[in-house]
MIDOSE-1310 file (N, C-alpha, C; in nm, 2 decimals, decimal comma, always signed):
residues 296
mvqe	-3,64/-0,90/+1,28/-3,51/-0,94/+1,35/-3,46/-1,07/+1,30; -3,55/-1,17/+1,28/-3,50/-1,29/+1,23/-3,45/-1,28/+1,08; -3,52/-1,20/+1,00/-3,47/-1,17/+0,86/-3,33/-1,11/+0,86; -3,31/-1,01/+0,95/-3,18/-0,95/+0,96/-3,07/-1,05/+1,00
aiek	-3,10/-1,14/+1,09/-3,01/-1,24/+1,13/-2,98/-1,33/+1,01; -3,08/-1,37/+0,94/-3,06/-1,46/+0,82/-2,97/-1,39/+0,72; -3,00/-1,26/+0,69/-2,91/-1,19/+0,60/-2,77/-1,18/+0,64; -2,75/-1,17/+0,77/-2,61/-1,17/+0,82/-2,54/-1,31/+0,80
adll	-2,62/-1,41/+0,83/-2,57/-1,55/+0,81/-2,54/-1,57/+0,66; -2,62/-1,52/+0,57/-2,59/-1,53/+0,43/-2,46/-1,47/+0,39; -2,44/-1,35/+0,45/-2,31/-1,28/+0,42/-2,19/-1,36/+0,47; -2,21/-1,42/+0,59/-2,10/-1,51/+0,64/-2,07/-1,62/+0,55
ieam	-2,18/-1,68/+0,50/-2,16/-1,80/+0,41/-2,10/-1,76/+0,28; -2,14/-1,64/+0,23/-2,07/-1,59/+0,11/-1,92/-1,57/+0,13; -1,89/-1,51/+0,25/-1,75/-1,49/+0,28/-1,67/-1,62/+0,30; -1,74/-1,72/+0,35/-1,67/-1,84/+0,38/-1,58/-1,90/+0,27
gwir	-1,64/-1,90/+0,15/-1,57/-1,95/+0,03/-1,44/-1,87/+0,00; -1,45/-1,74/+0,02/-1,33/-1,66/-0,01/-1,23/-1,68/+0,11; -1,28/-1,69/+0,23/-1,19/-1,71/+0,34/-1,11/-1,84/+0,32; -1,18/-1,95/+0,28/-1,11/-2,07/+0,26/-1,01/-2,06/+0,15
rfrd	-1,05/-1,99/+0,04/-0,96/-1,98/-0,08/-0,83/-1,90/-0,05; -0,84/-1,80/+0,04/-0,73/-1,71/+0,06/-0,66/-1,74/+0,19; -0,69/-1,85/+0,26/-0,63/-1,89/+0,39/-0,48/-1,91/+0,36; -0,39/-1,85/+0,44/-0,25/-1,86/+0,43/-0,19/-1,79/+0,31
kitv	-0,27/-1,71/+0,24/-0,22/-1,64/+0,13/-0,18/-1,49/+0,17; -0,08/-1,44/+0,11/-0,03/-1,31/+0,15/-0,10/-1,20/+0,07; -0,14/-1,10/+0,14/-0,20/-0,98/+0,08/-0,12/-0,86/+0,13; -0,07/-0,78/+0,03/+0,00/-0,66/+0,06/-0,10/-0,54/+0,05
iklg	-0,11/-0,46/+0,15/-0,20/-0,34/+0,16/-0,12/-0,22/+0,16; -0,14/-0,13/+0,06/-0,07/+0,00/+0,06/-0,16/+0,10/+0,12; -0,11/+0,16/+0,24/-0,19/+0,27/+0,30/-0,12/+0,40/+0,27; -0,21/+0,50/+0,24/-0,16/+0,63/+0,21/-0,27/+0,73/+0,17
gsvm	-0,24/+0,85/+0,13/-0,34/+0,94/+0,08/-0,43/+0,99/+0,20; -0,55/+1,02/+0,16/-0,64/+1,08/+0,26/-0,68/+0,98/+0,37; -0,67/+0,85/+0,34/-0,70/+0,75/+0,44/-0,62/+0,78/+0,57; -0,49/+0,81/+0,55/-0,40/+0,83/+0,66/-0,44/+0,96/+0,74
edpe	-0,51/+1,05/+0,68/-0,55/+1,17/+0,74/-0,68/+1,16/+0,81; -0,75/+1,05/+0,80/-0,89/+1,04/+0,85/-0,88/+0,92/+0,96; -0,87/+0,96/+1,09/-0,86/+0,86/+1,19/-0,97/+0,75/+1,19; -1,09/+0,79/+1,16/-1,20/+0,69/+1,16/-1,19/+0,60/+1,04
alth	-1,15/+0,65/+0,92/-1,14/+0,56/+0,81/-1,02/+0,47/+0,83; -0,91/+0,52/+0,89/-0,79/+0,44/+0,92/-0,83/+0,33/+1,02; -0,90/+0,36/+1,12/-0,94/+0,26/+1,22/-1,02/+0,14/+1,15; -1,12/+0,18/+1,06/-1,20/+0,08/+1,00/-1,11/-0,01/+0,91
llvd	-1,01/+0,05/+0,84/-0,92/-0,04/+0,76/-0,84/-0,13/+0,84; -0,79/-0,08/+0,96/-0,71/-0,16/+1,04/-0,79/-0,27/+1,11; -0,92/-0,25/+1,14/-1,01/-0,35/+1,18/-1,02/-0,46/+1,07; -1,03/-0,42/+0,95/-1,03/-0,52/+0,84/-0,90/-0,60/+0,83
vvfm	-0,79/-0,53/+0,85/-0,66/-0,61/+0,85/-0,66/-0,71/+0,97; -0,70/-0,67/+1,09/-0,71/-0,76/+1,20/-0,80/-0,88/+1,17; -0,91/-0,85/+1,10/-1,01/-0,96/+1,06/-0,94/-1,06/+0,97; -0,87/-1,00/+0,87/-0,80/-1,09/+0,77/-0,70/-1,18/+0,84
etvg	-0,62/-1,13/+0,93/-0,53/-1,21/+1,00/-0,60/-1,31/+1,09; -0,71/-1,27/+1,15/-0,78/-1,37/+1,24/-0,83/-1,49/+1,16; -0,88/-1,47/+1,04/-0,93/-1,58/+0,96/-0,83/-1,65/+0,88; -0,70/-1,62/+0,90/-0,60/-1,70/+0,84/-0,53/-1,64/+0,72
mrpi	-0,57/-1,52/+0,68/-0,49/-1,46/+0,57/-0,36/-1,40/+0,63; -0,27/-1,36/+0,54/-0,14/-1,30/+0,59/-0,13/-1,16/+0,54; -0,19/-1,06/+0,60/-0,18/-0,92/+0,56/-0,05/-0,86/+0,59; +0,00/-0,78/+0,50/+0,12/-0,70/+0,52/+0,09/-0,55/+0,49
vvhg	+0,12/-0,46/+0,58/+0,09/-0,32/+0,56/+0,21/-0,25/+0,52; +0,21/-0,17/+0,40/+0,32/-0,08/+0,36/+0,25/+0,06/+0,36; +0,32/+0,15/+0,42/+0,25/+0,28/+0,43/+0,35/+0,40/+0,39; +0,28/+0,51/+0,34/+0,35/+0,63/+0,33/+0,31/+0,73/+0,44
ggaa	+0,31/+0,86/+0,41/+0,28/+0,96/+0,51/+0,31/+1,10/+0,46; +0,29/+1,12/+0,33/+0,33/+1,25/+0,27/+0,27/+1,37/+0,34; +0,14/+1,37/+0,37/+0,08/+1,49/+0,43/+0,14/+1,52/+0,57; +0,16/+1,42/+0,65/+0,22/+1,44/+0,78/+0,36/+1,49/+0,77
itra	+0,44/+1,44/+0,67/+0,57/+1,49/+0,65/+0,57/+1,64/+0,61; +0,48/+1,67/+0,52/+0,47/+1,81/+0,48/+0,43/+1,90/+0,59; +0,34/+1,86/+0,68/+0,31/+1,94/+0,80/+0,43/+1,96/+0,89; +0,51/+1,85/+0,91/+0,63/+1,86/+0,99/+0,73/+1,95/+0,93
mnea	+0,74/+1,95/+0,80/+0,84/+2,04/+0,73/+0,79/+2,19/+0,74; +0,66/+2,21/+0,73/+0,61/+2,35/+0,75/+0,64/+2,40/+0,89; +0,62/+2,31/+0,99/+0,66/+2,35/+1,13/+0,80/+2,38/+1,15; +0,89/+2,31/+1,07/+1,03/+2,34/+1,08/+1,08/+2,45/+0,98
kiap	+0,98/+2,51/+0,91/+1,00/+2,61/+0,82/+1,09/+2,57/+0,70; +1,07/+2,45/+0,66/+1,14/+2,39/+0,54/+1,04/+2,38/+0,43; +1,07/+2,45/+0,32/+0,97/+2,45/+0,21/+0,99/+2,32/+0,13; +0,88/+2,24/+0,11/+0,89/+2,12/+0,03/+0,92/+2,15/-0,12
rfiq	+1,00/+2,06/-0,17/+1,04/+2,08/-0,31/+1,02/+1,95/-0,39; +0,95/+1,96/-0,50/+0,92/+1,83/-0,57/+0,98/+1,84/-0,71; +1,04/+1,73/-0,76/+1,09/+1,72/-0,89/+1,03/+1,60/-0,96; +0,96/+1,63/-1,07/+0,89/+1,52/-1,14/+0,80/+1,44/-1,05
grry	+0,73/+1,51/-0,96/+0,64/+1,44/-0,87/+0,70/+1,38/-0,75; +0,84/+1,38/-0,74/+0,91/+1,32/-0,62/+0,96/+1,43/-0,53; +0,94/+1,40/-0,40/+0,99/+1,49/-0,30/+1,14/+1,49/-0,29; +1,20/+1,61/-0,32/+1,35/+1,62/-0,30/+1,38/+1,61/-0,16
tdda	+1,47/+1,52/-0,12/+1,50/+1,49/+0,02/+1,65/+1,52/+0,05; +1,67/+1,65/+0,11/+1,80/+1,68/+0,15/+1,82/+1,63/+0,29; +1,93/+1,67/+0,36/+1,96/+1,61/+0,49/+1,86/+1,65/+0,59; +1,81/+1,78/+0,59/+1,71/+1,82/+0,69/+1,58/+1,75/+0,67
tlki	+1,54/+1,74/+0,54/+1,41/+1,67/+0,51/+1,42/+1,52/+0,55; +1,54/+1,46/+0,52/+1,55/+1,32/+0,56/+1,53/+1,29/+0,71; +1,58/+1,38/+0,79/+1,56/+1,36/+0,94/+1,41/+1,37/+0,97; +1,34/+1,46/+0,91/+1,19/+1,47/+0,93/+1,12/+1,34/+0,88
verv	+1,16/+1,30/+0,76/+1,10/+1,17/+0,70/+1,12/+1,06/+0,80; +1,25/+1,04/+0,85/+1,28/+0,93/+0,94/+1,19/+0,94/+1,06; +1,18/+1,06/+1,12/+1,11/+1,07/+1,25/+0,96/+1,05/+1,23; +0,90/+1,11/+1,13/+0,76/+1,11/+1,11/+0,71/+0,98/+1,05
lase	+0,78/+0,93/+0,94/+0,74/+0,81/+0,87/+0,78/+0,68/+0,93; +0,92/+0,67/+0,96/+0,97/+0,55/+1,00/+0,96/+0,53/+1,15; +0,92/+0,63/+1,23/+0,91/+0,62/+1,37/+0,76/+0,64/+1,41; +0,72/+0,77/+1,40/+0,58/+0,81/+1,46/+0,47/+0,73/+1,39
ines	+0,46/+0,74/+1,26/+0,35/+0,68/+1,19/+0,36/+0,53/+1,19; +0,48/+0,47/+1,17/+0,50/+0,33/+1,16/+0,46/+0,27/+1,30; +0,51/+0,33/+1,41/+0,48/+0,27/+1,54/+0,34/+0,29/+1,58; +0,28/+0,40/+1,53/+0,14/+0,42/+1,57/+0,04/+0,32/+1,50
iasr	+0,07/+0,29/+1,37/-0,01/+0,19/+1,30/+0,00/+0,06/+1,37; +0,12/+0,02/+1,40/+0,14/-0,11/+1,47/+0,06/-0,11/+1,60; +0,08/+0,00/+1,68/+0,01/+0,00/+1,81/-0,14/+0,00/+1,80; -0,19/+0,07/+1,69/-0,34/+0,07/+1,67/-0,39/-0,07/+1,64
ieel	-0,32/-0,15/+1,56/-0,35/-0,29/+1,53/-0,36/-0,37/+1,65; -0,27/-0,35/+1,74/-0,26/-0,42/+1,87/-0,38/-0,38/+1,96; -0,42/-0,25/+1,96/-0,53/-0,21/+2,04/-0,66/-0,27/+1,98; -0,67/-0,30/+1,85/-0,79/-0,35/+1,79/-0,79/-0,50/+1,80
ggra	-0,70/-0,56/+1,87/-0,70/-0,71/+1,90/-0,61/-0,79/+1,82; -0,53/-0,73/+1,73/-0,43/-0,80/+1,65/-0,30/-0,80/+1,70; -0,20/-0,86/+1,63/-0,06/-0,85/+1,67/+0,01/-0,79/+1,55; +0,10/-0,70/+1,58/+0,17/-0,63/+1,47/+0,32/-0,60/+1,51
mpln	+0,40/-0,59/+1,40/+0,55/-0,56/+1,42/+0,59/-0,45/+1,33; +0,62/-0,33/+1,39/+0,68/-0,22/+1,31/+0,82/-0,26/+1,26; +0,84/-0,25/+1,13/+0,97/-0,28/+1,08/+1,04/-0,16/+1,03; +1,12/-0,10/+1,12/+1,19/+0,02/+1,08/+1,33/+0,02/+1,14
fmgk	+1,41/+0,13/+1,12/+1,55/+0,13/+1,17/+1,56/+0,23/+1,28; +1,45/+0,27/+1,35/+1,46/+0,38/+1,45/+1,47/+0,33/+1,59; +1,44/+0,20/+1,62/+1,45/+0,16/+1,76/+1,59/+0,11/+1,80; +1,59/+0,04/+1,91/+1,72/-0,01/+1,96/+1,78/-0,11/+1,86
tnnn	+1,68/-0,19/+1,80/+1,72/-0,29/+1,71/+1,68/-0,25/+1,57; +1,77/-0,25/+1,47/+1,73/-0,22/+1,33/+1,67/-0,34/+1,27; +1,54/-0,33/+1,25/+1,47/-0,44/+1,18/+1,41/-0,40/+1,05; +1,48/-0,31/+0,98/+1,44/-0,27/+0,84/+1,45/-0,39/+0,75
vlfg	+1,35/-0,39/+0,65/+1,35/-0,51/+0,56/+1,36/-0,47/+0,41; +1,37/-0,33/+0,39/+1,38/-0,29/+0,25/+1,52/-0,23/+0,22; +1,58/-0,27/+0,11/+1,72/-0,23/+0,08/+1,72/-0,18/-0,07; +1,80/-0,08/-0,10/+1,79/-0,03/-0,23/+1,91/+0,06/-0,27
erlt	+1,89/+0,15/-0,36/+1,99/+0,24/-0,41/+1,93/+0,38/-0,44; +2,01/+0,48/-0,45/+1,97/+0,61/-0,48/+1,90/+0,61/-0,62; +1,79/+0,69/-0,63/+1,72/+0,70/-0,76/+1,75/+0,83/-0,82; +1,78/+0,83/-0,95/+1,80/+0,95/-1,03/+1,70/+0,94/-1,15
legp	+1,65/+1,06/-1,18/+1,56/+1,07/-1,30/+1,63/+1,14/-1,41; +1,57/+1,12/-1,53/+1,63/+1,19/-1,65/+1,56/+1,32/-1,67; +1,64/+1,43/-1,68/+1,59/+1,56/-1,70/+1,55/+1,59/-1,84; +1,49/+1,70/-1,88/+1,45/+1,73/-2,01/+1,57/+1,74/-2,11
dgkp	+1,69/+1,77/-2,06/+1,81/+1,77/-2,14/+1,88/+1,64/-2,15; +1,82/+1,53/-2,09/+1,87/+1,40/-2,10/+1,98/+1,37/-1,99; +2,01/+1,47/-1,91/+2,10/+1,45/-1,80/+2,03/+1,41/-1,67; +2,11/+1,33/-1,59/+2,04/+1,28/-1,47/+2,01/+1,39/-1,37
vdlg	+1,89/+1,38/-1,30/+1,85/+1,47/-1,21/+1,86/+1,41/-1,07; +1,93/+1,48/-0,98/+1,95/+1,43/-0,84/+1,83/+1,46/-0,76; +1,79/+1,36/-0,68/+1,67/+1,38/-0,59/+1,71/+1,38/-0,44; +1,84/+1,38/-0,41/+1,89/+1,37/-0,28/+1,87/+1,23/-0,22
hvgr	+1,83/+1,22/-0,10/+1,81/+1,09/-0,03/+1,68/+1,03/-0,07; +1,67/+1,00/-0,20/+1,55/+0,93/-0,25/+1,60/+0,80/-0,32; +1,53/+0,69/-0,29/+1,57/+0,57/-0,35/+1,47/+0,48/-0,41; +1,51/+0,37/-0,46/+1,42/+0,26/-0,51/+1,46/+0,13/-0,45
vksv	+1,36/+0,05/-0,42/+1,39/-0,08/-0,35/+1,45/-0,18/-0,45; +1,56/-0,24/-0,42/+1,62/-0,34/-0,50/+1,61/-0,48/-0,44; +1,60/-0,49/-0,31/+1,58/-0,62/-0,25/+1,50/-0,61/-0,12; +1,43/-0,72/-0,08/+1,34/-0,73/+0,03/+1,38/-0,85/+0,12
drdt	+1,39/-0,82/+0,25/+1,42/-0,93/+0,34/+1,29/-1,02/+0,36; +1,28/-1,11/+0,27/+1,16/-1,19/+0,26/+1,14/-1,28/+0,38; +1,25/-1,34/+0,43/+1,25/-1,43/+0,54/+1,19/-1,37/+0,66; +1,23/-1,25/+0,70/+1,18/-1,18/+0,82/+1,03/-1,16/+0,81
ienl	+0,99/-1,11/+0,69/+0,85/-1,08/+0,67/+0,76/-1,21/+0,68; +0,81/-1,31/+0,61/+0,73/-1,44/+0,61/+0,72/-1,50/+0,75; +0,83/-1,49/+0,82/+0,83/-1,55/+0,96/+0,73/-1,48/+1,05; +0,72/-1,35/+1,03/+0,63/-1,27/+1,11/+0,48/-1,31/+1,07
cyag	+0,46/-1,32/+0,94/+0,33/-1,36/+0,89/+0,28/-1,49/+0,95; +0,37/-1,59/+0,94/+0,33/-1,72/+0,99/+0,33/-1,74/+1,14; +0,38/-1,63/+1,21/+0,37/-1,63/+1,36/+0,25/-1,55/+1,40; +0,16/-1,51/+1,30/+0,04/-1,45/+1,33/+0,05/-1,30/+1,36
qvpv	+0,16/-1,24/+1,31/+0,18/-1,09/+1,33/+0,17/-1,02/+1,19; +0,12/-0,90/+1,20/+0,11/-0,82/+1,08/+0,23/-0,73/+1,06; +0,32/-0,75/+0,96/+0,43/-0,67/+0,94/+0,39/-0,53/+0,89; +0,44/-0,42/+0,95/+0,40/-0,29/+0,92/+0,53/-0,22/+0,87
ipsm	+0,54/-0,18/+0,74/+0,66/-0,14/+0,67/+0,65/+0,00/+0,62; +0,74/+0,09/+0,67/+0,74/+0,23/+0,61/+0,80/+0,24/+0,48; +0,77/+0,34/+0,40/+0,83/+0,34/+0,26/+0,96/+0,42/+0,27; +1,06/+0,35/+0,33/+1,20/+0,39/+0,33/+1,28/+0,27/+0,32
cetk	+1,41/+0,29/+0,27/+1,50/+0,17/+0,26/+1,64/+0,22/+0,30; +1,73/+0,12/+0,31/+1,87/+0,15/+0,33/+1,95/+0,09/+0,22; +2,07/+0,15/+0,19/+2,15/+0,10/+0,09/+2,21/-0,04/+0,13; +2,23/-0,05/+0,26/+2,28/-0,18/+0,32/+2,24/-0,17/+0,47
pgge	+2,25/-0,28/+0,54/+2,22/-0,27/+0,69/+2,31/-0,16/+0,75; +2,24/-0,06/+0,81/+2,32/+0,04/+0,88/+2,37/+0,15/+0,78; +2,34/+0,13/+0,65/+2,39/+0,23/+0,55/+2,30/+0,35/+0,53; +2,31/+0,42/+0,42/+2,24/+0,54/+0,39/+2,09/+0,51/+0,39
rlnv	+2,01/+0,60/+0,45/+1,87/+0,58/+0,45/+1,80/+0,67/+0,34; +1,70/+0,61/+0,27/+1,65/+0,67/+0,16/+1,49/+0,67/+0,16; +1,44/+0,78/+0,12/+1,29/+0,80/+0,11/+1,25/+0,73/-0,02; +1,14/+0,65/-0,01/+1,09/+0,57/-0,13/+0,94/+0,60/-0,15
nadt	+0,90/+0,61/-0,28/+0,76/+0,62/-0,31/+0,69/+0,50/-0,26; +0,57/+0,52/-0,18/+0,50/+0,42/-0,12/+0,44/+0,32/-0,21; +0,39/+0,36/-0,33/+0,33/+0,27/-0,42/+0,44/+0,17/-0,47; +0,56/+0,22/-0,50/+0,67/+0,13/-0,55/+0,72/+0,04/-0,44
aata	+0,72/+0,09/-0,32/+0,77/+0,01/-0,21/+0,67/-0,11/-0,19; +0,54/-0,08/-0,19/+0,44/-0,19/-0,18/+0,45/-0,29/-0,29; +0,47/-0,24/-0,41/+0,49/-0,33/-0,53/+0,61/-0,42/-0,51; +0,72/-0,36/-0,46/+0,84/-0,44/-0,44/+0,82/-0,55/-0,34
vaqa	+0,75/-0,52/-0,23/+0,72/-0,62/-0,13/+0,63/-0,73/-0,19; +0,53/-0,69/-0,26/+0,43/-0,79/-0,32/+0,50/-0,88/-0,42; +0,59/-0,83/-0,50/+0,67/-0,91/-0,59/+0,76/-1,00/-0,52; +0,83/-0,95/-0,42/+0,93/-1,04/-0,35/+0,87/-1,16/-0,28
lgae	+0,74/-1,14/-0,23/+0,68/-1,24/-0,16/+0,58/-1,32/-0,24; +0,57/-1,29/-0,37/+0,47/-1,36/-0,46/+0,33/-1,35/-0,40; +0,29/-1,23/-0,37/+0,16/-1,21/-0,30/+0,05/-1,26/-0,38; -0,06/-1,31/-0,32/-0,18/-1,34/-0,38/-0,25/-1,21/-0,43
klvf	-0,24/-1,11/-0,34/-0,31/-0,98/-0,38/-0,22/-0,86/-0,34; -0,23/-0,75/-0,41/-0,18/-0,62/-0,38/-0,29/-0,52/-0,38; -0,32/-0,46/-0,27/-0,43/-0,37/-0,27/-0,39/-0,22/-0,25; -0,43/-0,14/-0,34/-0,40/+0,01/-0,33/-0,52/+0,08/-0,28
lsdv	-0,51/+0,14/-0,17/-0,62/+0,22/-0,11/-0,62/+0,36/-0,18; -0,72/+0,40/-0,25/-0,72/+0,52/-0,33/-0,82/+0,62/-0,28; -0,83/+0,73/-0,34/-0,93/+0,83/-0,31/-1,05/+0,82/-0,41; -1,04/+0,73/-0,50/-1,15/+0,70/-0,59/-1,19/+0,56/-0,58
ngvr	-1,30/+0,52/-0,64/-1,36/+0,38/-0,62/-1,29/+0,28/-0,71; -1,20/+0,32/-0,79/-1,13/+0,23/-0,88/-1,11/+0,29/-1,02; -1,09/+0,20/-1,12/-1,07/+0,24/-1,26/-1,21/+0,26/-1,32; -1,23/+0,38/-1,38/-1,36/+0,41/-1,44/-1,36/+0,42/-1,59
qkkd	-1,48/+0,39/-1,65/-1,49/+0,42/-1,79/-1,48/+0,57/-1,82; -1,55/+0,65/-1,73/-1,54/+0,79/-1,74/-1,48/+0,85/-1,61; -1,38/+0,92/-1,62/-1,30/+0,96/-1,50/-1,38/+1,02/-1,39; -1,48/+1,11/-1,42/-1,55/+1,18/-1,32/-1,69/+1,12/-1,29
dpds	-1,71/+0,99/-1,33/-1,84/+0,93/-1,31/-1,82/+0,80/-1,22; -1,84/+0,81/-1,09/-1,82/+0,69/-1,00/-1,90/+0,57/-1,05; -2,02/+0,59/-1,11/-2,10/+0,48/-1,15/-2,05/+0,41/-1,27; -1,94/+0,46/-1,34/-1,88/+0,39/-1,45/-1,77/+0,30/-1,41
lihs	-1,77/+0,26/-1,28/-1,66/+0,18/-1,23/-1,65/+0,05/-1,31; -1,52/+0,01/-1,34/-1,50/-0,12/-1,40/-1,45/-0,22/-1,29; -1,53/-0,32/-1,27/-1,50/-0,41/-1,16/-1,38/-0,50/-1,19; -1,36/-0,54/-1,31/-1,25/-0,63/-1,34/-1,19/-0,60/-1,47
lnda	-1,05/-0,60/-1,48/-0,98/-0,57/-1,60/-0,87/-0,67/-1,62; -0,84/-0,71/-1,74/-0,72/-0,79/-1,77/-0,63/-0,70/-1,85; -0,51/-0,75/-1,89/-0,41/-0,67/-1,95/-0,46/-0,61/-2,08; -0,53/-0,69/-2,17/-0,58/-0,64/-2,30/-0,68/-0,53/-2,28
darr	-0,78/-0,56/-2,18/-0,88/-0,45/-2,16/-0,82/-0,32/-2,11; -0,72/-0,33/-2,02/-0,66/-0,21/-1,97/-0,59/-0,13/-2,08; -0,51/-0,20/-2,16/-0,44/-0,13/-2,27/-0,54/-0,07/-2,37; -0,65/-0,14/-2,39/-0,75/-0,08/-2,48/-0,81/+0,05/-2,43
lias	-0,84/+0,05/-2,30/-0,90/+0,17/-2,23/-0,80/+0,28/-2,22; -0,67/+0,25/-2,21/-0,57/+0,35/-2,21/-0,56/+0,42/-2,35; -0,56/+0,33/-2,45/-0,55/+0,38/-2,59/-0,67/+0,46/-2,63; -0,79/+0,43/-2,57/-0,91/+0,50/-2,61/-0,92/+0,63/-2,53
gsie	-0,84/+0,65/-2,42/-0,85/+0,77/-2,34/-0,95/+0,75/-2,22; -1,01/+0,63/-2,21/-1,10/+0,61/-2,09/-1,02/+0,61/-1,96; -0,90/+0,55/-1,96/-0,81/+0,56/-1,85/-0,71/+0,67/-1,88; -0,71/+0,77/-1,80/-0,62/+0,89/-1,83/-0,55/+0,94/-1,71
agmi	-0,47/+1,04/-1,74/-0,40/+1,12/-1,64/-0,33/+1,04/-1,54; -0,35/+1,06/-1,41/-0,28/+1,00/-1,30/-0,30/+0,85/-1,29; -0,41/+0,80/-1,34/-0,44/+0,66/-1,33/-0,36/+0,57/-1,43; -0,31/+0,63/-1,53/-0,23/+0,56/-1,63/-0,11/+0,49/-1,57
pkve	-0,02/+0,57/-1,51/+0,10/+0,51/-1,45/+0,07/+0,40/-1,35; -0,04/+0,42/-1,27/-0,08/+0,33/-1,17/-0,12/+0,19/-1,23; -0,20/+0,20/-1,34/-0,25/+0,08/-1,41/-0,13/+0,01/-1,48; -0,05/+0,09/-1,54/+0,07/+0,03/-1,61/+0,16/-0,04/-1,51
acld	+0,18/+0,02/-1,39/+0,26/-0,04/-1,29/+0,20/-0,17/-1,24; +0,06/-0,17/-1,23/-0,01/-0,29/-1,19/+0,01/-0,40/-1,30; +0,00/-0,37/-1,42/+0,02/-0,47/-1,53/+0,16/-0,53/-1,53; +0,26/-0,44/-1,50/+0,40/-0,49/-1,49/+0,41/-0,59/-1,37
tltk	+0,35/-0,55/-1,26/+0,36/-0,63/-1,14/+0,29/-0,77/-1,16; +0,19/-0,78/-1,24/+0,12/-0,91/-1,26/+0,21/-1,00/-1,34; +0,31/-0,95/-1,41/+0,40/-1,04/-1,48/+0,51/-1,09/-1,39; +0,51/-1,05/-1,26/+0,62/-1,08/-1,17/+0,57/-1,16/-1,05
gvrk	+0,46/-1,23/-1,06/+0,42/-1,33/-0,96/+0,31/-1,29/-0,88; +0,26/-1,16/-0,88/+0,15/-1,12/-0,80/+0,02/-1,16/-0,88; -0,08/-1,23/-0,81/-0,19/-1,28/-0,89/-0,30/-1,18/-0,92; -0,33/-1,09/-0,82/-0,43/-0,99/-0,85/-0,40/-0,86/-0,78
ihii	-0,44/-0,75/-0,84/-0,42/-0,62/-0,78/-0,56/-0,55/-0,77; -0,58/-0,49/-0,66/-0,71/-0,42/-0,64/-0,68/-0,27/-0,62; -0,77/-0,19/-0,68/-0,77/-0,04/-0,65/-0,91/-0,01/-0,59; -0,91/+0,03/-0,46/-1,04/+0,06/-0,40/-1,04/+0,19/-0,32
dgri	-1,15/+0,24/-0,29/-1,17/+0,37/-0,22/-1,16/+0,34/-0,07; -1,04/+0,37/-0,01/-1,02/+0,34/+0,13/-1,10/+0,42/+0,23; -1,18/+0,52/+0,18/-1,26/+0,60/+0,27/-1,39/+0,53/+0,29; -1,43/+0,43/+0,22/-1,56/+0,36/+0,24/-1,54/+0,26/+0,35
rhsl	-1,63/+0,26/+0,45/-1,62/+0,18/+0,56/-1,61/+0,03/+0,52; -1,50/-0,03/+0,57/-1,47/-0,18/+0,55/-1,46/-0,21/+0,40; -1,41/-0,12/+0,33/-1,39/-0,14/+0,18/-1,30/-0,26/+0,16; -1,20/-0,28/+0,24/-1,11/-0,39/+0,22/-1,18/-0,53/+0,23
llev	-1,26/-0,54/+0,34/-1,34/-0,67/+0,35/-1,44/-0,69/+0,24; -1,50/-0,58/+0,20/-1,60/-0,58/+0,09/-1,54/-0,63/-0,04; -1,42/-0,58/-0,07/-1,35/-0,62/-0,19/-1,30/-0,76/-0,19; -1,25/-0,81/-0,08/-1,19/-0,94/-0,07/-1,29/-1,05/-0,05
ytne	-1,39/-1,02/+0,03/-1,47/-1,13/+0,08/-1,62/-1,13/+0,03; -1,65/-1,05/-0,07/-1,78/-1,06/-0,13/-1,77/-1,09/-0,28; -1,87/-1,14/-0,34/-1,87/-1,18/-0,48/-1,86/-1,06/-0,57; -1,92/-0,95/-0,54/-1,92/-0,83/-0,63/-1,79/-0,75/-0,61
gigt	-1,74/-0,74/-0,49/-1,63/-0,65/-0,46/-1,68/-0,50/-0,46; -1,59/-0,41/-0,44/-1,63/-0,27/-0,43/-1,54/-0,18/-0,52; -1,43/-0,23/-0,57/-1,34/-0,15/-0,65/-1,31/-0,22/-0,78; -1,19/-0,20/-0,83/-1,14/-0,26/-0,95/-1,04/-0,37/-0,92
eiva	-1,05/-0,49/-0,98/-0,95/-0,59/-0,97/-0,88/-0,60/-1,11; -0,75/-0,61/-1,11/-0,67/-0,62/-1,23/-0,60/-0,75/-1,23; -0,62/-0,83/-1,33/-0,57/-0,97/-1,34/-0,49/-0,99/-1,46; -0,40/-1,09/-1,46/-0,32/-1,11/-1,58/-0,40/-1,15/-1,70
């Protein structure tokens, strides 16, 4: 029993250095994927977020909700349509995205943080007061023939209401931001890719860290071998691994987006397996970490 207590104390001492280093620093956490579908995993992650705020960090949560949106569309008998990996968002789909993503999921994450002992503010345009903080424009992609491809009500973030987010952080609240934006206050509402929304928030606030919660444990030397995890990567290492084929398929655009983000003021980016209990705390507050950190 005494030895167990000593080991716990050792862990606290190890964490103390990191807690002091990251006090008052902003960390943007992107929630999505299978973590959103697993209530137990989501609870553990939100406990981690509450812990971070309690010890003086400034966590910001940006979330998607693709699986829940697809379920709601199936119930409404609307067939999902994807173009180059992006959900085509017509008028009927937009109403579902607004209800599920910007209202139900956004409010439930904020409520759960409060239930766990933290303070949180849902930032959406669905309540009596519009407190949306993401603004942007319609996104079009280039088709195989070189002509623009329309995606409907799909956008990209061009500006972030930094003051509102920072004021909430320094008041001890966790901002909870859905991956939607408006063209202007009260303007057209647009569906946004959650990874790019989180990246825009991190860049706008000059975040210390941007954390992507993934379904894998990070960047690997061998795609299918969890034991080949790479704990730390810099720009040159990452480009060498992409060129050699070690980083492949869906991980390439994520890593390239990370490298681009590092040039715009974000100090570190982490890719971790959100399904592992307390993976967020293990990555931030231990010497070894649990995923991959990407640094400039």
